[in-house]
N, C-alpha and C positions, 0 to 999 in steps of 0.2 A: 498463663502461657500454655499452649497446646503442643504436646509432644507428637512428632511425626513418625518416629521410629527410624528415620533416615540418619545415617552417620556419614560424615565426610571428613577426610584428613586434610590438614593444612600442608601445602607443598613447601618446598625450600624457599620460595619467594614470598611466603605468607598468604598465599591465595587459597580460597576454597571454591568449590563449584556448587552453586545453588541448583539443586535438582530440577529437572525439566518440569516435573509435576507441580512443584511449588511455584516456579516461574509462571507456568500457565494459569494456575489458580489465582495468583496475585497480579496477573497481567504485567509481569516484569519483562520488558523487552531489552534486547541488546542495546547498550548505550544508556539505559535509564539510570539516573543517579539514585543512590541509596544513602540514607542517613544511618549512622551507626551510634547506638546508645549503649552504655554499660549500666548494669545494675549493681547495687551494693553487694549482692550475694555472688558476684562473679559472672552473672549472665550477660550475654551480648544480644542486642536486639537490632535487627536490620529493618528499616522502614523505607518504603518508597518516598523519595523526596519530590515534592511538587513545588517548582518555582512559583507556581500560581498561588501557593499557600501564603507566600509573603505578601501577596496583594489581596488576600481574602477580605479584609475589612474594607479596603478600597473598592473592590468589586461589589461588595454588599451595598455600599453607598450608591454606586452607579446603578445597580438594580433597583434600589428604592427610588432613585430619581426618575429612571425610565418608567417604572411602574406607576408612580404618582402622576407623571406628566402625560402618559399615553393610555393608562388604564389597562395595559397589557401585563401578562406574566413575563417577567424578565429573569433570566438565569445566566450564570456563568459557570462553566465546568472546566476542570483541568482534564487531563487525558483519561482520568478514571471515573470521576463522579462530579456531581453538582456541588460547587463550593460556595455559591452565593445565589440568593433567590428572593424575589419579591412578587407578591400578588397571588400566591398559592400557599396552601398549608405546608410549612417546612417539613413536618413529619412525613409527608407523602413523597417529597422529592430530594430534600437536602441530604447530602452525603450518600445518596443512592447510586449504584453503579450505572454508568452510561450504557445505553442500549447498544447492541452489536451494530445496528444500523447507523447510529450516531457515530460510533467508532469508525466505521467504514467511510462515512461522509467526511469526518475530520481528516482522515488519512489522505483523502483526495485533495485536501486543502482548497476546496471550492466553496463558494457561497451557495446557500440554498434558500428557496422560497417555495412553500407549499402552494400548489395550484389545485383548484376545485376538481375533484374526480381523480386526483393523483394518489399515489401511495402515501399513506400516513406513516411518518417515522416517529416512533416512541422516543421520548427523551431519556427515559431510564428503563431498566429491566423490571423495576419494582412497581411501575404503574402504567396501566393502559389508558388512564384517564387523560393524560396530557401528551400532545405530540408537537413536533416542530412546526412553527409558523414560518419563521426565518432562522437561519443560523449562519454565523460567520466565524471562520477559524481565527484563532489568536496565534500569530506567528511572531517569533522573536529571532531575528537574524536567520530567517529561513527555517527555523525549527518549530514544529507544531507544539504549542503549549496548552491549548484548550479551545474553547468555543464560547461565543456569546450567542444566546438564543432568546427569541421571543416565542413563547409557547401558546398553544391554542388548547382550549377545552374541547370537549366532545361536540358542542353545538355552536362553536364560534365560527365566524366567517373568515375566509382567508385574509391574510395580512397584505398590505399594500407595498408597492416598491419603496415608498418612503420609509417603511418599517425595516426593510432590508438594508437600506442605506444607513439607517441609524445603527443597526447591529454591526455593519461593516466599520462604521466610524469608531464605535466603542471598542471593537476588536483591535483595530489599528492602534488606538490610543493605549490600550492595555499592553499590546506588544511593545510599543515604544517605552512604556514605563518599565518594563522588564529589562530593557537594554541599558537603562541608566542605573 
């Protein structure tokens, strides 16, 4: 555990304020759920809770299926990082933070498809090697949960409209799974 040097007091309702610097660093937004863990030595750990984490194994199976049937790189991210991947080395993309451009795209809740000559959007901050071919936001009862993506390597040709429809279908399906 890393000490920050920041101390906060608990108020009379049992609340503490998470400092702005820490919220910014960990990308904790207003309304984000946090999981609370306790340690044997009396420590308390707060972790961002990702509802998509509950579907991580399922998302990995979907990515494997898409990858094997289309030959494309398939990925699913939550609001912070890629949680499932097929068709690319996991060490390069898995659990890596979403790019700022991907975050902005997801916040708009719009589908995306790369067009030749257009701006290339990186999937993660960690790699310039892969960018979005298509992306579809995962919505659950109107809330943004993540994104389904088909990625392109540096020399790949743009993806077709059918690839975009596939990503939208999978995103819709994952959103419905989270509702139940």
